[in-house]
C-alpha positions in Angstrom: -0.5 -1.2 -11.1 0.6 2.4 -10.3 3.4 3.0 -7.8 0.8 3.5 -5.1 -1.0 0.3 -5.8 -4.0 1.2 -8.1 -5.0 -0.5 -11.3 -7.3 2.3 -12.6 -8.5 5.7 -11.6 -12.1 6.6 -10.7 -13.1 8.1 -14.0 -15.5 6.4 -16.5 -12.7 6.0 -19.0 -10.4 3.0 -18.6 -6.9 4.2 -17.6 -4.1 2.3 -19.4 -1.1 2.0 -17.2 0.7 -0.5 -19.4 2.7 -0.1 -22.6 2.6 -1.9 -26.0 5.7 -3.9 -25.0 4.1 -5.1 -21.8 0.9 -5.9 -23.6 3.0 -8.1 -25.9 4.6 -9.8 -22.9 1.1 -10.5 -21.5 0.1 -12.0 -24.8 3.2 -14.3 -24.6 2.2 -15.4 -21.1 -1.4 -16.1 -22.3 -0.1 -18.3 -25.1 1.7 -20.4 -22.5 -1.4 -21.1 -20.5 -4.4 -23.4 -20.8 -7.1 -21.0 -19.5 -7.6 -17.4 -18.6 -9.9 -16.1 -15.8 -11.4 -12.7 -15.1 -14.2 -11.7 -12.7 -17.6 -10.8 -14.0 -17.0 -7.1 -13.1 -14.1 -7.1 -15.6 -16.3 -8.7 -18.2 -19.0 -6.0 -17.7 -16.6 -3.0 -17.5 -13.8 -3.8 -20.0 -15.7 -6.2 -22.4 -12.4 -8.1 -23.1 -11.9 -10.6 -25.8 -9.2 -12.5 -23.9 -7.7 -14.0 -27.1 -4.1 -14.7 -28.0 -3.3 -11.9 -30.4 0.0 -12.9 -32.0 -0.6 -15.1 -35.1 2.8 -16.8 -34.6 1.9 -17.7 -31.0 -1.5 -19.0 -32.1 0.2 -21.1 -34.8 2.6 -22.6 -32.2 -0.3 -23.5 -30.0 -1.9 -25.3 -32.9 1.3 -27.1 -33.8 1.4 -28.4 -30.2 -2.1 -29.8 -30.6 -3.8 -27.1 -28.6 -6.5 -24.6 -29.4 -5.2 -21.3 -30.8 -7.1 -19.6 -27.9 -7.4 -20.3 -24.2 -10.4 -21.6 -22.4 -12.1 -18.5 -21.0 -13.3 -18.6 -17.4 -15.3 -16.1 -15.3 -16.9 -16.1 -11.8 -20.1 -14.4 -10.9 -22.2 -14.2 -7.8 -25.1 -12.2 -9.2 -25.3 -13.8 -12.7 -25.3 -10.3 -14.2 -23.6 -11.1 -17.5 -24.5 -10.0 -21.0 -24.6 -13.0 -23.5 -23.5 -10.5 -26.2 -20.3 -9.5 -24.5 -17.1 -10.3 -26.4 -16.1 -12.8 -23.7 -18.8 -15.0 -25.1 -18.9 -14.0 -28.8 -15.2 -14.2 -29.7 -12.9 -17.2 -30.0 -13.7 -20.9 -30.5 -12.3 -22.2 -27.2 -14.7 -23.2 -24.4 -16.3 -20.5 -22.2 -16.9 -21.5 -18.6 -19.0 -19.5 -16.0 -18.8 -20.5 -12.4 -21.6 -19.1 -10.3 -23.4 -19.5 -7.0 -26.0 -22.3 -6.7 -29.2 -20.2 -6.4 -28.8 -18.5 -9.8 -27.1 -21.3 -11.7 -30.1 -22.7 -13.5 -31.4 -19.3 -14.6 -28.0 -18.2 -15.8 -27.5 -21.4 -17.8 -30.8 -20.7 -19.6 -29.7 -17.1 -20.5 -26.2 -18.2 -21.7 -27.5 -21.3 -23.5 -25.2 -22.0 -26.5 -22.7 -19.3 -25.4 -21.0 -20.8 -22.4 -21.2 -23.7 -19.9 -22.5 -22.7 -16.5 -21.1 -24.6 -13.5 -22.7 -24.6 -10.1 -19.7 -23.7 -7.8 -21.6 -23.8 -4.4 -23.1 -21.2 -2.2 -21.0 -19.2 -1.7 -18.8 -19.9 -4.7 -15.9 -22.2 -3.8 -12.7 -21.2 -5.5 -10.9 -24.5 -4.5 -13.9 -26.5 -6.0 -13.6 -24.3 -9.2 -9.9 -25.0 -9.5 -10.5 -28.8 -9.0 -13.1 -28.7 -11.8 -10.7 -26.9 -14.1 -8.1 -29.5 -13.3 -10.5 -32.3 -14.3 -11.0 -30.4 -17.6 -7.3 -30.5 -18.3 -6.3 -27.0 -17.2 -2.9 -27.1 -15.7 -1.8 -23.5 -16.0 -4.4 -20.9 -15.3 -3.8 -17.2 -15.9 -5.8 -14.9 -13.5 -6.0 -11.4 -15.0 -8.2 -9.7 -12.6 -9.8 -7.5 -11.4 -8.9 -6.5 -7.9 -11.7 -8.5 -6.3 -10.6 -11.7 -8.0 -7.0 -11.0 -7.1 -8.0 -10.6 -3.5 -9.9 -13.8 -3.4 -7.1 -15.8 -4.9 -4.4 -14.2 -2.7 -6.2 -14.5 0.6 -7.2 -18.1 -0.1 -3.6 -19.0 -0.8 -4.4 -20.3 -4.3 -1.6 -18.4 -6.1 1.6 -20.0 -7.2 3.2 -17.2 -9.2 2.6 -13.4 -9.3 3.6 -11.1 -12.2 3.4 -7.6 -10.9 4.1 -4.8 -13.3 4.7 -1.4 -11.6 3.9 1.7 -13.8 5.5 5.1 -13.2 2.3 6.8 -12.1 0.7 8.0 -8.9 -3.1 7.8 -8.7 -3.7 9.0 -5.2 -7.5 8.5 -5.2 -8.9 6.3 -2.4 -12.0 5.7 -4.5 -10.1 4.1 -7.3 -9.7 0.3 -7.6 -6.6 -1.3 -6.1 -4.5 -4.3 -7.2 -5.9 -6.1 -4.1 -8.4 -5.2 -1.5 -8.2 -5.7 2.3 -8.0 -9.2 3.7 -5.9 -11.7 5.6 -3.1 -12.9 3.4 -1.0 -16.0 4.0 2.1 -14.2 2.9 3.0 -12.4 6.2 6.3 -10.7 6.9 7.5 -14.0 8.5 6.6 -15.9 5.3 7.4 -13.6 2.4 7.0 -14.4 -1.3 10.3 -15.1 -3.2 11.4 -12.5 -5.8 12.4 -14.6 -8.7 12.9 -12.0 -11.5 13.1 -8.3 -12.1 12.7 -7.1 -15.7 12.7 -3.5 -17.0 10.1 -2.9 -19.7 10.8 0.7 -20.7 9.6 2.8 -17.7 7.8 -0.2 -16.3 9.2 -2.8 -13.9 8.1 -6.4 -13.9 8.5 -8.2 -10.5 7.9 -11.9 -10.7 7.3 -13.6 -7.4 6.9 -17.2 -6.4 4.2 -17.6 -3.8 3.5 -21.2 -2.9 5.5 -23.4 -0.6 7.9 -22.5 2.2 9.5 -19.2 2.0 12.1 -17.1 3.9 
């Protein structure tokens, strides 16, 4: 995010706040996880592949008996997803779509052969989704965004660890997307997160916080 808490500006073009070194760090974190989750808005806007890029990291995953790529996960309330997006068409690992009950059957028909659609309740229950992922063998889930998804996970108290990279930019546009939106967060000033690590990545700063459990 920018110094003032934004993850993009309000222009049609995607603003890249990160650096090649940080993208490589993110790839390393991906390689350590079982699944990666983004919201449907991120799938529509960014059209991400969500693959492990490094061939050596992919080979290490295979040597440990794992798929070279992570299970891909997205959450949608509207069901507005393009079956031709790269989320569905790249990589051989499973693709899972959690959606609200009313549109689950129709979405399953549209994504037939591209992804498994799971009815996650009405409204979508994030704890139920995480329980289902656990049954499927997902022990370490990487949540990449966007801001709406970050807000849901943080306000629901479902985050164990937060990797926050601060970029040396000021956006200053209230219409631009923020790292998190408004909400009631469990981490109040009386129960702060614990700062576990600070790492300099060029002009970026990585702050790694531990969130769950007793703090302070």
